[in-house]
C-alpha positions as CSV (number, residue, x, y, z in Angstrom):
1,X,-22.6,-12.5,3.8
2,X,-19.2,-11.3,5.3
3,X,-17.8,-14.9,4.5
4,X,-19.2,-14.9,1.0
5,X,-17.4,-11.6,0.4
6,X,-14.0,-12.7,1.6
7,X,-14.5,-16.1,-0.5
8,X,-15.0,-14.1,-3.8
9,X,-11.9,-11.9,-2.6
10,X,-9.6,-15.2,-2.5
11,X,-11.1,-16.7,-5.4
12,X,-10.2,-13.4,-7.5
13,X,-6.8,-13.0,-6.3
14,X,-6.1,-16.7,-6.8
15,X,-7.4,-16.7,-10.4
16,X,-5.0,-14.1,-11.6
17,X,-1.1,-13.8,-11.0
18,X,1.0,-10.9,-10.2
19,X,2.7,-9.8,-13.6
20,X,6.4,-10.0,-14.0
21,X,6.8,-6.1,-13.9
22,X,5.4,-5.7,-10.4
23,X,7.6,-8.8,-9.0
24,X,10.7,-7.1,-10.8
25,X,9.9,-3.8,-8.9
26,X,9.2,-4.9,-5.6
27,X,12.3,-7.3,-5.4
28,X,14.2,-4.7,-6.6
29,X,13.1,-2.2,-4.2
30,X,13.5,-4.6,-1.3
31,X,16.9,-5.7,-2.0
32,X,17.6,-1.7,-2.6
33,X,16.3,-1.3,1.1
34,X,18.5,-3.6,2.5
35,X,21.5,-1.9,0.9
36,X,20.4,1.4,2.5
37,X,20.4,-0.5,5.6
38,X,24.1,-0.6,5.8
39,X,25.2,2.4,3.9
40,X,25.1,4.5,7.0
41,X,27.7,2.1,8.5
42,X,30.2,2.5,6.0
43,X,29.6,5.7,4.4
44,X,28.1,8.2,7.2
45,X,26.5,11.2,6.4
46,X,25.7,13.2,9.8
47,X,22.6,15.4,7.9
48,X,21.1,12.4,6.3
49,X,19.5,9.2,7.9
50,X,19.6,6.2,5.3
51,X,18.2,4.1,7.8
52,X,14.6,5.9,7.0
53,X,15.0,5.0,3.1
54,X,16.0,1.4,4.4
55,X,12.8,1.6,6.6
56,X,10.4,3.2,3.9
57,X,11.4,1.3,0.8
58,X,10.6,-2.3,2.5
59,X,7.6,-1.2,4.9
60,X,5.6,1.5,3.1
61,X,6.7,1.6,-0.4
62,X,6.9,-2.2,-1.1
63,X,4.6,-3.5,1.8
64,X,2.5,-0.9,2.0
65,X,1.6,-1.3,-1.8
66,X,1.5,-4.9,-1.8
67,X,-1.3,-4.8,1.1
68,X,-3.1,-2.3,-0.9
69,X,-2.9,-4.8,-4.4
70,X,-3.5,-7.5,-2.0
71,X,-6.9,-6.1,-0.7
72,X,-8.2,-5.0,-3.8
73,X,-7.7,-8.7,-5.2
74,X,-6.9,-7.6,-8.7
75,X,-4.8,-8.8,-11.7
76,X,-4.2,-5.5,-12.7
77,X,-2.9,-2.6,-10.4
78,X,-5.7,-0.3,-10.0
79,X,-5.3,3.8,-10.0
80,X,-5.5,3.9,-6.2
81,X,-2.4,1.4,-5.7
82,X,-0.1,3.3,-8.2
83,X,-1.4,6.5,-6.7
84,X,-0.3,5.1,-3.4
85,X,3.1,3.7,-4.4
86,X,4.5,6.8,-6.1
87,X,3.2,9.2,-3.4
88,X,4.9,6.7,-1.1
89,X,8.2,6.9,-2.6
90,X,7.5,10.9,-2.6
91,X,7.0,10.4,1.0
92,X,9.9,8.4,1.5
93,X,12.2,10.8,0.0
94,X,10.7,14.2,1.3
95,X,11.3,12.6,4.8
96,X,14.9,11.5,4.2
97,X,15.9,15.2,2.7
98,X,13.8,16.5,6.0
99,X,11.4,18.3,3.4
100,X,8.9,17.8,6.0
101,X,5.9,20.1,4.5
102,X,6.0,17.9,1.5
103,X,5.8,15.1,3.6
104,X,2.8,16.1,5.7
105,X,1.0,16.7,2.6
106,X,1.7,13.5,1.0
107,X,0.7,11.8,4.3
108,X,-3.0,13.1,4.1
109,X,-2.9,11.6,0.8
110,X,-1.8,8.5,1.9
111,X,-4.1,8.0,4.7
112,X,-7.0,8.9,2.3
113,X,-6.2,6.1,-0.2
114,X,-5.4,3.3,2.7
115,X,-8.9,4.2,4.3
116,X,-10.5,4.3,0.7
117,X,-9.4,0.5,0.1
118,X,-10.1,-0.4,3.7
119,X,-13.6,0.7,3.7
120,X,-14.6,-0.6,0.3
121,X,-13.0,-4.2,1.4
122,X,-14.7,-4.1,4.9
123,X,-16.3,-1.1,6.8
124,X,-16.4,2.5,8.0
125,X,-16.4,1.5,11.5
126,X,-14.6,-1.7,12.3
127,X,-17.2,-3.5,13.8
128,X,-16.0,-6.8,12.3
129,X,-13.0,-6.8,15.3
130,X,-16.3,-7.5,17.6
131,X,-18.6,-10.1,15.6
132,X,-18.0,-13.5,16.4
133,X,-18.9,-14.8,12.5
134,X,-16.0,-12.8,11.3
135,X,-13.0,-15.2,10.5
136,X,-9.8,-14.0,12.8
137,X,-8.2,-13.8,9.3
138,X,-10.4,-10.9,8.2
139,X,-9.7,-9.1,11.7
140,X,-6.2,-9.4,11.1
141,X,-6.5,-8.2,7.7
142,X,-8.5,-5.2,8.8
143,X,-6.4,-4.1,11.6
144,X,-3.6,-4.3,9.1
145,X,-5.0,-1.6,7.1
146,X,-6.4,0.4,9.9
147,X,-2.8,0.2,11.8
148,X,-1.2,1.8,8.2
149,X,-3.5,4.7,8.2
150,X,-3.3,5.2,11.9
151,X,0.8,4.7,11.6
152,X,0.8,7.5,8.9
153,X,-1.4,10.0,11.0
154,X,0.8,9.6,14.2
155,X,4.2,10.0,12.1
156,X,2.6,13.3,11.0
157,X,1.8,14.3,14.4
158,X,5.1,13.6,15.5
159,X,6.4,15.8,12.6
160,X,4.5,18.7,13.6
161,X,5.5,18.5,17.4
162,X,9.5,18.0,17.0
163,X,9.5,20.4,14.0
164,X,7.1,23.1,14.4
165,X,5.0,23.4,17.9
166,X,7.4,21.5,20.5
167,X,4.4,20.7,22.5
168,X,5.5,17.4,24.1
169,X,9.1,16.9,25.1
170,X,10.2,13.0,25.5
171,X,13.2,11.4,24.6
172,X,11.7,8.5,23.0
173,X,9.2,10.8,20.7
174,X,11.7,10.6,17.6
175,X,10.5,10.2,14.0
176,X,12.5,7.4,13.5
177,X,10.7,5.4,16.4
178,X,7.3,6.3,14.8
179,X,8.8,5.5,11.3
180,X,9.6,1.8,12.6
181,X,5.9,1.4,13.3
182,X,5.4,0.8,9.4
183,X,6.4,-2.5,10.1
184,X,3.4,-3.4,12.1
185,X,0.9,-3.2,9.2
186,X,3.1,-6.1,7.7
187,X,3.1,-8.1,10.3
188,X,-0.6,-8.3,10.8
189,X,-1.3,-9.0,6.9
190,X,1.0,-12.3,7.5
191,X,-0.7,-13.3,10.6
192,X,-4.3,-12.6,8.3
193,X,-2.6,-15.1,6.1
194,X,-1.5,-17.6,8.9
195,X,-4.9,-17.4,10.2
196,X,-6.5,-18.2,6.8
197,X,-5.1,-21.6,6.7
198,X,-6.7,-22.4,10.0
199,X,-10.4,-22.1,8.8
200,X,-11.2,-25.7,9.3
201,X,-10.9,-24.9,13.3
202,X,-12.8,-21.6,13.2
203,X,-15.9,-23.7,14.1
204,X,-14.5,-25.4,17.0
205,X,-14.1,-24.3,20.7
206,X,-10.4,-23.2,19.6
207,X,-12.0,-19.9,17.9
208,X,-11.8,-18.4,21.4
209,X,-7.8,-18.8,21.6
210,X,-7.5,-17.7,18.2
211,X,-9.9,-14.4,19.1
212,X,-7.7,-14.2,22.2
213,X,-4.5,-14.3,20.1
214,X,-5.8,-11.4,17.9
215,X,-6.6,-9.3,20.6
216,X,-3.2,-9.8,22.8
217,X,-1.3,-9.4,19.6
218,X,-3.0,-6.3,18.1
219,X,-3.4,-4.4,21.1
220,X,-0.3,-5.8,23.0
221,X,1.8,-4.0,20.4
222,X,0.1,-0.7,20.6
223,X,0.2,-0.6,24.5
224,X,4.1,-1.7,24.5
225,X,4.5,1.3,21.9
226,X,3.3,3.6,24.6
227,X,5.0,2.1,27.5
228,X,8.4,2.5,25.1
229,X,7.5,6.4,24.8
230,X,7.2,6.6,28.6
231,X,10.2,4.3,29.3
232,X,8.3,2.3,31.6
233,X,10.4,-0.8,31.7
234,X,8.5,-3.6,33.9
235,X,5.4,-2.9,32.1
236,X,7.1,-3.3,28.8
237,X,8.1,-6.9,30.0
238,X,5.0,-8.0,30.9
239,X,3.7,-7.0,27.8
240,X,6.2,-8.8,25.6
241,X,5.8,-11.7,27.8
242,X,2.3,-11.5,26.8
243,X,3.1,-11.1,23.1
244,X,5.5,-14.2,23.3
245,X,2.9,-16.8,24.7
246,X,0.4,-15.6,21.9
247,X,2.8,-16.2,19.3
248,X,3.9,-19.3,20.6
249,X,0.2,-20.4,20.6
250,X,-0.1,-19.1,17.2
251,X,2.9,-21.4,16.0
252,X,1.1,-24.5,17.7
253,X,-2.5,-23.6,16.3
254,X,-0.6,-23.4,12.8
255,X,1.7,-26.2,13.0
256,X,-0.9,-28.7,14.6
257,X,-3.9,-27.8,12.0
258,X,-2.9,-26.1,8.9
259,X,-2.7,-28.3,5.9
260,X,0.6,-29.3,5.1
261,X,1.3,-27.5,1.8
262,X,4.9,-25.3,0.4
263,X,3.1,-22.2,1.5
264,X,2.8,-23.5,5.2
265,X,6.4,-24.4,5.2
266,X,7.3,-20.7,4.6
267,X,5.0,-19.3,6.9
268,X,6.1,-21.6,9.7
269,X,9.9,-20.2,9.2
270,X,8.3,-16.8,9.5
271,X,6.6,-17.6,13.0
272,X,9.9,-18.7,13.7
273,X,11.7,-15.5,12.8
274,X,8.5,-13.7,14.7
275,X,9.5,-15.7,17.7
276,X,13.0,-14.9,17.7
277,X,11.9,-11.2,17.5
278,X,10.0,-11.8,20.6
279,X,12.7,-13.3,22.5
280,X,15.2,-10.8,21.7
281,X,13.0,-8.1,22.3
282,X,12.4,-9.5,25.8
283,X,16.6,-9.9,26.3
284,X,16.6,-6.4,24.9
285,X,14.7,-4.9,27.8
286,X,16.3,-6.8,30.3
287,X,19.7,-5.3,29.4
288,X,18.3,-2.2,29.3
289,X,16.9,-2.3,33.1
290,X,20.7,-3.3,33.9
291,X,22.9,-0.4,35.7
292,X,26.0,0.7,33.5
293,X,23.6,0.0,30.5
294,X,25.5,0.7,27.4
295,X,23.6,0.9,24.2
296,X,26.7,0.3,21.8
297,X,27.1,-3.0,23.9
298,X,23.8,-4.3,22.9
299,X,23.8,-3.1,19.3
300,X,24.3,-6.6,18.0
301,X,21.1,-7.7,19.8
302,X,18.9,-4.8,18.4
303,X,20.0,-5.4,14.8
304,X,19.2,-9.3,15.3
305,X,16.0,-8.4,16.4
306,X,15.3,-5.6,13.5
307,X,16.5,-8.0,10.9
308,X,14.5,-11.0,12.2
309,X,11.7,-9.1,12.3
310,X,11.9,-7.3,9.2
311,X,13.8,-9.6,6.6
312,X,12.6,-12.6,8.3
313,X,9.1,-12.4,9.2
314,X,8.0,-9.6,7.2
315,X,9.6,-10.7,4.1
316,X,7.8,-14.6,4.2
317,X,4.6,-13.0,4.3
318,X,5.0,-10.4,1.4
319,X,6.5,-13.4,-0.8
320,X,3.6,-15.5,-0.1
321,X,1.0,-12.8,-0.8
322,X,3.1,-11.9,-4.2
323,X,3.0,-15.6,-5.3
324,X,-0.3,-16.3,-3.5
325,X,-1.7,-18.2,-6.5
326,X,1.6,-19.5,-7.8
327,X,2.2,-22.3,-5.1
328,X,3.5,-25.0,-5.7
329,X,6.7,-23.4,-6.9
330,X,9.8,-25.1,-8.3
331,X,12.7,-25.1,-5.4
332,X,14.4,-26.9,-2.8
333,X,12.2,-25.7,0.0
334,X,14.9,-26.4,2.8
335,X,17.6,-25.0,1.4
336,X,15.8,-21.7,0.5
337,X,14.7,-21.4,4.4
338,X,18.2,-22.4,5.6
339,X,20.0,-19.7,3.6
340,X,17.2,-17.0,4.5
341,X,17.9,-17.8,8.3
342,X,21.4,-17.5,7.9
343,X,21.1,-14.4,6.0
344,X,18.6,-12.5,8.2
345,X,20.3,-14.0,11.9
346,X,23.7,-14.2,11.0
347,X,24.9,-12.2,7.9
348,X,23.1,-8.9,8.1
349,X,23.4,-8.4,11.9
350,X,27.3,-9.1,11.1
351,X,27.1,-6.7,8.4
352,X,26.7,-3.8,10.4
353,X,30.0,-4.3,12.1
354,X,32.2,-6.1,9.5
355,X,32.0,-4.9,5.8
356,X,32.4,-8.2,4.1
357,X,29.4,-9.6,5.8
358,X,27.4,-6.9,4.4
359,X,28.2,-7.6,1.1
360,X,27.3,-11.4,1.7
361,X,24.2,-10.6,3.4
362,X,23.2,-8.5,0.3
363,X,24.0,-11.7,-2.0
364,X,22.3,-13.6,-0.2
365,X,19.1,-11.7,0.4
366,X,18.9,-11.0,-3.3
367,X,19.2,-14.5,-3.9
368,X,16.3,-15.3,-1.3
369,X,14.3,-12.7,-2.8
370,X,14.6,-13.4,-6.5
371,X,14.2,-17.1,-5.6
372,X,10.9,-16.8,-3.8
373,X,9.6,-14.0,-6.6
374,X,10.8,-15.8,-9.7
375,X,11.0,-19.5,-9.5
376,X,8.3,-21.0,-12.2
377,X,5.3,-22.6,-10.7
378,X,3.8,-26.2,-11.2
379,X,2.5,-29.3,-9.4
380,X,4.7,-31.7,-7.9
381,X,7.8,-30.0,-8.9
382,X,9.0,-28.6,-5.5
383,X,10.5,-30.6,-2.5
384,X,9.2,-29.9,0.8
């Protein structure tokens, strides 16, 4: 029964294409999000953190809306998704201007909308996590929605604590730290796409390996976040190593067993970004443990880590969702993937330190986004 529901969802989504207005809106917000990522560097305003808009516009406003749209599997944007999108913009700008009463009020509405969509698609209690007959893809999908609503709730609690009650005093208990958590739901929905292309091995003995990957990745990131708050470096290393091996296992399964189609190229590239994210994360923890650690000297590594995650791995997933039913699309895939890697791992991190590279990064990212969103579709018209 659950598999039948999943099949109906995929058929419905594939039969109907995301319209041009949505593609324009989402691609525009993604590009603007990257621009905000550089504003504080070259036009610093002490009273405001443009990094928040950088995170919100990509992860919450664009990514969250695409996640709900994909979950509902509708051609036209539902009232729920519309309300979520406009409410997320209010959330983003109220948090940016530090109008926290508005942020808290809107977060309640956002949590309600996400849970409404999750319950309609799955169930109130996520019992599917523990059922063997449920695909790993669906488990990642529901976990993505659940983490989005939990992330909104946790950010609200941090706002209440830091701005009003001051019950808990921790150096890492900052709003910007928790706001970064909005990227995790996008990571999980991209993994849902990856495992959705591994259905042919769901019935084999490899299902156990797939289940282990699900639990290690989902719980691992949550546990890792807890260790960050308590500044426990040794446990962080063990968790990140576990995550690294889980991601490498996912890469092996996907590269070996997924059908060789154009989607696979982009998602394989995305998993490559995810591996880079894991490696740079481990390296960053080791550097933090050194005597005389200077955050300024490791800033470059942190930015490679963030850009690989946000504008590498997560962008691959969102682009595939938005063009889900359009593949194959007309473009030279290796060239686009090369420019994507150059932009995310070289131009964007250098843009934090050198102005001209920031401009090149924005141009390169705009090219990638527009190409992925607006290249026409057609059979046998692309170069793998």
